[in-house]
Phi, psi and omega in degrees: 000128181269177185299319182294326177291323175297317179297321178298322179295322177295318177298323178294327176298311179298318181296322180299320179292318181291328178296327180283354182254150173235117183271344182274078182295331180297341180288343179270125180254146178274135175272120183252126177239125180243132174242183180296328186262337188201169173241129180244134178240130177229141174226142183244117181262013184288338180064030180079004182273142174278163180308313180299326179292319178295317179296321178300319178300315180298314182291325179298320179294316179300312181295322179297319179294315182291324183296339181296335182303308183295323178296319180293321178297317180294318179296316181300314181298323182279347185238023174070023177254151180290112182293339176295340177297334178292313178296323178296323179296320179293314181293333181277354179235110180298328181291316178294320178299319179297316181291325175299315180293323177295319179297318177295321178299315180293322182288319187255354177081016178171171178269161173284181185295339181272001181081023181118127184301328188260316186256331182065022185249005181054052183290145174223145178273126184228156170054045180285129183203175176243127183205184183268128175243127177238125179229158175210168179293145176276074184216152178303134178088349179288140181236153173209143179171184183217143177231135176254119181278161182303333180276003179093358179286143177260130175243132183239160178230124183114185177280119190236140174204144168270121190211177177282126179244157178166177181232150167260114182262130180262162183301329181280004176096348178294147178235130181244141180291126185297319181297319179295316180296317179299314181298316180294325178293318177298319178298324178295318176296319180298323176299318179294320176305313180297319179295329178278358180081020178261135181282141175232000000 
């Protein structure tokens, strides 16, 4: 695999995350039910997808991030770079280590005796769903929120996307946001690309 093919794989990683997102939040309408006693509003962000389809999207992104390791090792060996730097990059990023262990878990149906070769934390993917994510800068005056109009339209404030949500649960009970871990793992690969002299 040459440098341009490696760069293409990074672009595919970014694309995989964006494919799982829907930025047109206004396309989702709230179902409003009114009775004599109350008004109930429900909105479904599934986009017509069944649970297995949503789970497949989450696993495809994880596997795509993890699969880059072998490609990078092969490229490093063929281009006079230390291929052990690839393993060091994984060990140096808890987020990348978690995704490597999840990919192995998915491939082999369980963790090894150490709770995962890379993280040792026995990670499992839990509560995978599709929902609304609203984020904003952590700065004074920044706003984020959602308003439901009488016609059922959703209006949002902040950076908004309907996306794959879920947690990586560790053996000690900690839960990490899957989207955050994926983004940080991609950044770890990009750091290694720069160290190898590849533009990202």
